[in-house]
C-alpha angles and dihedrals in degrees: 000000000000088000091053091049090049091052091048091052091048090051091050091050090049092052092048090049092052091048092053095046119064111234093185141025091220116140133202119259089251092053092047093051093049094048096043102046092068089065100042124091139194113228120210112188132194134200128233090282094053091252121141109267111166145343128215146149134258142164139217117259098172138354110316094349126109131182125218139148118295090225090061091063102029110115094019131115102192141010148170134217129212125196114236110267095014130101101209119096129209126208119237109239097196151288119304101171140018138186103180094182091056093039094234132128136182117225128194113228110178122201099027113126104206138138119249123237119235116246120225122211086218095221092138096043114121141173109281096033115135115246136174129217116214122191150094109282111197086351094301099143124226102013114170120191132179126218143135137253101263097178145356107217128200132020136262116000095339097078126148125199117228111202139174095220104106122253115195133173105289092033094072112112092029124124126269106207136189128226090277093057094252119139109245097170149002115240110243116158151345134211104236094202094049132085108250093332101156128153140205134186111237114257089235088081090065097056098071091049091056090052093051106039118156135199115295114272128189120280089234090064092073094061093097099031111130132187126257108288089219092058124057116229111266091232118019114267131004091221122105096269103005092253119092139179116230146162098038116194138178109230103187130323110333093346119118140192133189140153130245114216117199114203099163095100092239132080113264136194141181092045110187115201143176127216115206117196120207135192126199133058141266093265097054098023134250124275127196114245103169144356137199131195130213145159133217119258117281110269094013108137124205110207122214117277094357111110111225115205121223116204122190120193121181090204093068137036114265131178095239128048122210103158120153119210122270114286095018094106092059092051098041118107099164136023128197122196110206120189109220102180145341142177130233112250117234 
């Protein structure tokens, strides 16, 4: 009996000792949200004409430096960031680091007084671990969503995190954190036709960029940056949606032709696109004068890495219409094809 009582007292002491000594740095979701928002920003990007081009998310990783997706800033010439919950905006000075294959970029933002988030090497990350996505989906500031790691895709250094926490346009470039508040990934993409198929680039890709930062260079300089030809991109294309319009041509009066290039790695269909027509020149700048919207033919599939040409003739019926107004062709000096949406083909 004395032995049993002694064991009971020892067990009680052990429990009290465990209660008084923290066995984990895990935080509640509320604590994580409150501590992370002060480091997360909303990016609003503009093109060469000062027109809105894209929005995204990012977060501070050291003094005056934020990380976001390369596709958020590709094709832009200027941009501002705004800390979640604050009204003041800060101008982006330039690009100080790029990994095109991983779709991440470092931007210098002087003047912003914000805490940096800690990066995790992710060596202990496993399927089933709880994670949180922080960002600004569709511009809705300060959105905090819980999920789990549902898969770790790829091998070696080229890993991609598959998570159930939602990633929407505007959230891309935001941090994916663990229960200790460490960044384990950078939100990059989602499969629209899937069920909770969201992806993040491991935070380990950011560390080398921080060690090898260069002098700021203009945002416009990344427009043509490509990944290392010896290394496949970690996730399809570095463009906004992985599907781009290219090689625009006039084929007779009012008739147009251009190619759709699918770099997602999967067949796509129902590609909706916008053609923007500009007048002007490089010296004085280009200014939009018209636009036209279209969609690929129903059932038409665009295979990965095989450009598919779209020809539009006014003289015959076609399943997509991309007709500029009369007189626009004569004034046009530049055309941009912007892909707005698409679906994954079965």
